[in-house]
MARLUM-554355 format. One line per 8 residues: their letters; for each residue x, y, z of C-alpha. Coordinates in pm, whole numbers, plus 32768, in hexadecimal, padded with zeros to 4 digits. Example, Ala and Ser with C-alpha at 12.3 -4.5 7.8 and 13.67 -1.06 7.14 Angstrom:
# residues 2
AS = 84CE:7E3E:830C ~ 8557:7F96:82CA
# end
This chain:
# residues 214
MVEQGDGT = 7BA4:7EF2:7CC7 ~ 7BF8:7DA4:7D6D ~ 7C89:7C73:7CB5 ~ 7C28:7B25:7D4D ~ 7D34:7A5A:7C96 ~ 7D1F:7931:7BB8 ~ 7E2C:7843:7C44 ~ 7DB6:76DB:7C7B
TTGGPGAP = 7DEF:761B:7DC2 ~ 7EAE:74D7:7DB2 ~ 7EC1:73C5:7EB1 ~ 7FDB:73A9:7FB8 ~ 803F:744F:80F9 ~ 80F4:7575:803B ~ 7FCC:75B2:7F52 ~ 7F47:76F8:7FEA
WRTLRDRV = 80A3:7786:7FE2 ~ 80DD:7722:7E80 ~ 7F8C:77B1:7E15 ~ 7FD0:78F6:7EC3 ~ 8133:7903:7E20 ~ 80A2:78B7:7CCF ~ 7F99:79CE:7CF8 ~ 8090:7ACC:7D60
AHEVGAAG = 817F:7A63:7C3D ~ 8056:7A78:7B47 ~ 7FEE:7BDC:7BB3 ~ 8156:7C5D:7BB6 ~ 818E:7BD0:7A56 ~ 8044:7C59:79D9 ~ 8089:7DAD:7A62 ~ 8178:7E13:7946
PLARGTAV = 82CE:7E9F:7935 ~ 825F:7FFE:79A7 ~ 81B8:7F82:7AE5 ~ 82ED:7EA3:7B33 ~ 83D7:7FC1:7AE7 ~ 8311:80A4:7BCE ~ 831C:7F99:7CDE ~ 8494:7F82:7CCB
VAAVGAAW = 84CA:8102:7CC7 ~ 83D5:8117:7DF9 ~ 8492:8005:7EB0 ~ 85EE:80A7:7E6A ~ 8570:81EA:7ED7 ~ 84D3:816A:801B ~ 861D:80AD:806C ~ 86E3:81F7:8025
WSGPVWAT = 8600:82CA:80FB ~ 85E5:81CC:8222 ~ 8757:816F:822F ~ 87D0:8030:82E3 ~ 86CD:8006:83F1 ~ 85FA:7EE9:8462 ~ 84BB:7F79:83CD ~ 8553:7FA8:826F
PALVLAAA = 84EE:7E53:81E3 ~ 8384:7EA0:823A ~ 838D:7FF6:81A0 ~ 8432:7F7D:8068 ~ 831F:7E6A:8047 ~ 820B:7F6D:8076 ~ 829D:805A:7F7B ~ 82D7:7F49:7E70
AGGLVAVV = 8174:7ECB:7E9B ~ 80E8:8026:7E98 ~ 81A7:8089:7D69 ~ 813D:7F52:7CA4 ~ 7FBC:7F65:7D05 ~ 7FB8:80E4:7CC2 ~ 8019:80A2:7B59 ~ 7F33:7F7C:7B2C
DARTHRLP = 7E0B:8043:7BB5 ~ 7E51:8169:7ADA ~ 7E50:807F:79A9 ~ 7D47:7F8A:7A07 ~ 7C82:800D:7B37 ~ 7CE9:7EDF:7BFB ~ 7D9C:7EB4:7D3E ~ 7DF6:7D41:7D48
DAVVLPAW = 7DBF:7C81:7E87 ~ 7EE2:7B9D:7E2B ~ 7FD3:7CC5:7E4F ~ 7F2C:7D9F:7F59 ~ 7EE1:7C96:8064 ~ 801B:7BD0:8068 ~ 80DE:7D1E:806B ~ 800B:7D93:8194
AGVVLLLA = 804C:7C4A:8255 ~ 81C2:7C6C:81F4 ~ 81DC:7DCF:826E ~ 8134:7D71:83C2 ~ 8226:7C49:83E3 ~ 8355:7D16:8394 ~ 82F9:7E26:8482 ~ 82B5:7D2E:8588
VAAVATGD = 8420:7CA9:8563 ~ 8498:7E16:8567 ~ 83DA:7E5D:86AD ~ 8472:7D21:8757 ~ 85CC:7D79:86DC ~ 85B4:7EDA:8752 ~ 84C7:7EB7:887C ~ 83DD:7FB3:87D1
GAGLVRAL = 828F:7F13:8840 ~ 81EB:806E:882B ~ 824F:8087:86B5 ~ 81B5:7F38:8675 ~ 806E:7F9D:8726 ~ 8065:80DE:865C ~ 809C:8001:8517 ~ 7F88:7F0F:855C
AGGATGFA = 7EA1:8037:85C9 ~ 7F01:80EE:8491 ~ 7E9B:7FCF:83AB ~ 7D63:7F98:8468 ~ 7D0A:810B:845F ~ 7D4D:8122:82EB ~ 7C83:7FF5:82A4 ~ 7B59:8052:8381
AYAVLRLA = 7B4A:81BB:831A ~ 7B47:816D:819E ~ 7A51:8050:81E7 ~ 7961:814C:8285 ~ 7984:822F:815A ~ 7953:810E:8064 ~ 780B:80A4:811A ~ 779A:8208:8136
YPPGLGFG = 77D1:825D:7FBD ~ 781F:8125:7EF2 ~ 786C:81D8:7DB3 ~ 7981:82A2:7E5D ~ 7A63:817D:7EBD ~ 7A9A:8011:7E6A ~ 7AE6:7EFE:7F62 ~ 7C3C:7EF0:7EC0
DVKLAGLL = 7C73:805C:7F37 ~ 7C03:7FED:8097 ~ 7D0B:7ED1:809C ~ 7E23:7FB6:8010 ~ 7DCD:80AC:812D ~ 7E20:7F98:822D ~ 7F60:7F46:8177 ~ 7FD0:80B8:8160
GTPLGWLG = 7F51:8106:82BE ~ 8030:8001:836A ~ 817E:8096:830D ~ 80F2:81F3:8330 ~ 8092:81A0:8493 ~ 81E2:810F:84E7 ~ 8280:8267:8471 ~ 8193:8333:8542
WSALAVGL = 8034:83AC:857F ~ 8057:84E3:84B3 ~ 80D9:841D:838C ~ 7FB0:8338:83AA ~ 7EAE:8454:83B8 ~ 7F4A:851A:8293 ~ 7F6D:83D5:81D0 ~ 7E05:8370:81E7
VLPFLLGG = 7D72:84CF:81A4 ~ 7E5E:855E:809F ~ 7DEB:8465:7F92 ~ 7C8C:84FB:7F8A ~ 7D1F:864E:7F38 ~ 7E07:85BF:7E31 ~ 7D00:84EC:7D97 ~ 7C0D:8618:7D89
LWALVLVA = 7D0A:86F3:7CE6 ~ 7D64:85E0:7BF4 ~ 7BF6:85AC:7B94 ~ 7BC8:8729:7B5E ~ 7CFA:872C:7A72 ~ 7C62:8616:79A6 ~ 7B17:86BF:7991 ~ 7BC7:8808:7925
VRRARRDT = 7C7F:8765:780F ~ 7B46:869F:77B3 ~ 7BE6:8553:77FF ~ 7AC9:84FD:78E8 ~ 796F:8566:794D ~ 78E2:85AB:7AA7 ~ 7863:8444:7AC6 ~ 79A0:839D:7A3A
AVPFGPSM = 7A45:829D:7B24 ~ 7BA4:8306:7B79 ~ 7C89:8206:7C14 ~ 7CDA:826D:7D79 ~ 7DFE:817F:7DB2 ~ 7F0B:826C:7D21 ~ 7E93:838B:7DFF ~ 7EA3:82B1:7F28
VLGAVLAV = 8004:8244:7EE2 ~ 8075:839D:7E87 ~ 7FC9:8422:7FC9 ~ 807F:8333:809E ~ 81CF:8397:8000 ~ 8190:8504:8032 ~ 812E:84CF:8199 ~ 8277:8432:81E0
ALGGAIPG = 8341:8527:8110 ~ 8294:8664:8187 ~ 827A:85EE:82EC ~ 83EB:859A:8314 ~ 8395:8456:83C5 ~ 84B7:838A:843E ~ 84A8:8212:8410 ~ 853B:81BF:8568
GAVPGS = 85D0:807C:85DA ~ 8741:8016:8605 ~ 8822:7FB9:84E9 ~ 8807:7E46:84A9 ~ 8919:7D87:8546 ~ 896D:7E9F:8636
# end
């Protein structure tokens, strides 16, 4: 489920950044209008839900990346590194800024722990039963776990567990309507993203942090 990218490295001090930028642009362009539209809707929804707080940019980035890769995974069974990993790094950086601006060091610790917990828990499941998860799912769990951790431990716990229930139910529906067999691989990314959204919506998590500029 993981795309390794096909960008080429050029010389010069800015080459790594240009290569990363080109890989991200390539993936976003190749994702298609439905994926890009979903990313925009997810970003707007996250901004509306969060409001004008310091954590909003991080939540918007996570939502946009999650919306994009969920559609890509549903269509192609791929979770592109060129989107997931830069988004994860960007979310960590933006939450660090939010933590410094608001003095919420505990929130940043939760966010870092959430990302590490999501990555580690899904990595263990991947190693224990390789057909069940791909390494793309493991990395996406790290990305989603970071903002979930910032929002609270309960959001993190629900957001990491709920996808398995959603994925199982979706697989049963596909089998029931004869769109899949018991051994058919079903993309897990959409269930992970939807599980994170439901964990936040149903849990009533509050973003926290002061209004920028206040």
